[in-house]
C-alpha positions as CSV (number, residue, x, y, z in Angstrom):
1,X,-45.6,201.8,131.1
2,X,-47.1,204.3,133.0
3,X,-51.1,203.9,132.8
4,X,-52.3,206.6,131.5
5,X,-50.1,205.1,128.3
6,X,-53.4,203.9,126.1
7,X,-50.9,204.2,122.9
8,X,-47.8,203.8,121.2
9,X,-46.9,206.0,118.2
10,X,-43.2,205.1,116.4
11,X,-41.9,208.1,113.8
12,X,-38.9,207.5,112.9
13,X,-36.1,207.5,116.2
14,X,-39.2,209.4,118.7
15,X,-42.0,207.0,120.3
16,X,-45.0,209.5,120.9
17,X,-47.7,208.4,123.6
18,X,-51.4,209.1,124.0
19,X,-52.8,209.4,127.4
20,X,-56.0,209.6,129.5
21,X,-54.9,212.9,131.0
22,X,-57.9,214.5,134.2
23,X,-57.3,217.3,134.1
24,X,-57.2,219.1,137.9
25,X,-58.5,221.7,139.2
26,X,-55.6,225.0,139.6
27,X,-52.2,223.8,137.3
28,X,-51.6,224.7,134.4
29,X,-53.6,222.7,132.0
30,X,-56.9,223.5,133.8
31,X,-57.7,227.2,131.9
32,X,-54.9,226.4,128.7
33,X,-55.7,226.3,125.4
34,X,-55.7,223.3,123.1
35,X,-53.3,226.0,120.8
36,X,-51.5,227.1,123.9
37,X,-50.8,223.4,124.9
38,X,-49.3,222.8,121.0
39,X,-47.1,226.1,121.0
40,X,-46.3,226.6,124.6
41,X,-45.2,222.4,124.8
42,X,-45.3,220.8,122.3
43,X,-48.0,218.7,123.4
44,X,-52.0,217.9,121.2
45,X,-54.7,217.4,122.8
46,X,-57.1,214.0,120.4
47,X,-59.7,214.6,122.4
48,X,-62.1,216.7,124.9
49,X,-64.6,215.9,127.1
50,X,-65.5,219.1,129.0
51,X,-67.4,219.0,132.8
52,X,-70.9,217.7,131.3
53,X,-70.1,217.5,127.3
54,X,-69.4,214.6,125.4
55,X,-66.4,213.5,123.9
56,X,-65.0,215.9,120.8
57,X,-62.2,215.2,118.4
58,X,-60.3,217.3,117.2
59,X,-60.9,220.0,119.6
60,X,-61.2,223.7,117.7
61,X,-57.3,225.8,118.4
62,X,-59.5,228.6,121.0
63,X,-61.6,225.5,123.3
64,X,-59.8,225.6,126.8
65,X,-59.0,222.6,129.0
66,X,-61.6,223.2,132.5
67,X,-61.5,221.2,135.7
68,X,-62.6,217.3,135.0
69,X,-62.2,217.3,132.0
70,X,-61.8,214.4,130.1
71,X,-58.6,214.7,127.6
72,X,-56.4,212.6,125.2
73,X,-53.6,214.1,124.7
74,X,-49.7,213.4,122.4
75,X,-46.6,213.8,123.7
76,X,-43.7,212.7,123.4
77,X,-41.7,210.1,125.4
78,X,-39.4,211.8,127.0
79,X,-41.6,214.9,127.7
80,X,-43.7,212.3,130.2
81,X,-42.6,213.9,133.7
82,X,-44.3,217.5,131.6
83,X,-47.6,216.4,131.9
84,X,-47.6,215.9,135.9
85,X,-45.9,219.8,136.3
86,X,-48.7,220.9,134.1
87,X,-51.9,218.7,136.1
88,X,-50.4,218.9,139.4
89,X,-51.6,222.6,141.1
90,X,-48.5,224.2,142.5
91,X,-47.3,223.3,146.0
92,X,-48.4,225.1,149.3
93,X,-45.0,226.4,151.6
C-alpha cells in the first residue's frame, strides 16, 4: 500500500483511502480550492495545514491549497494515481 495512506474505509463496494499529501509547487493542487477538487475530481479535503498555520478540519469550500501545505485527502482507491497527476508539476520537454 502507498505510504501516504493513513486510513481506509469501505462504503459498499467502494474502498476509500485517506492520504497525507504535501502540496508541491507548480502542480494543479497548488492554488486549487477545496470545492474545486471536490467538484472537478471527486476529492474530499478533510484537513488542511497551510504553511505557518495550524491544522484546519473541514476547510471552507473556497479555501485554496498552496505549495507546502499539508493535507489529508480522501480518494477512491482506483483513483489513487490522480493525486500524483494533480500534485506533480508539468514535465518540461
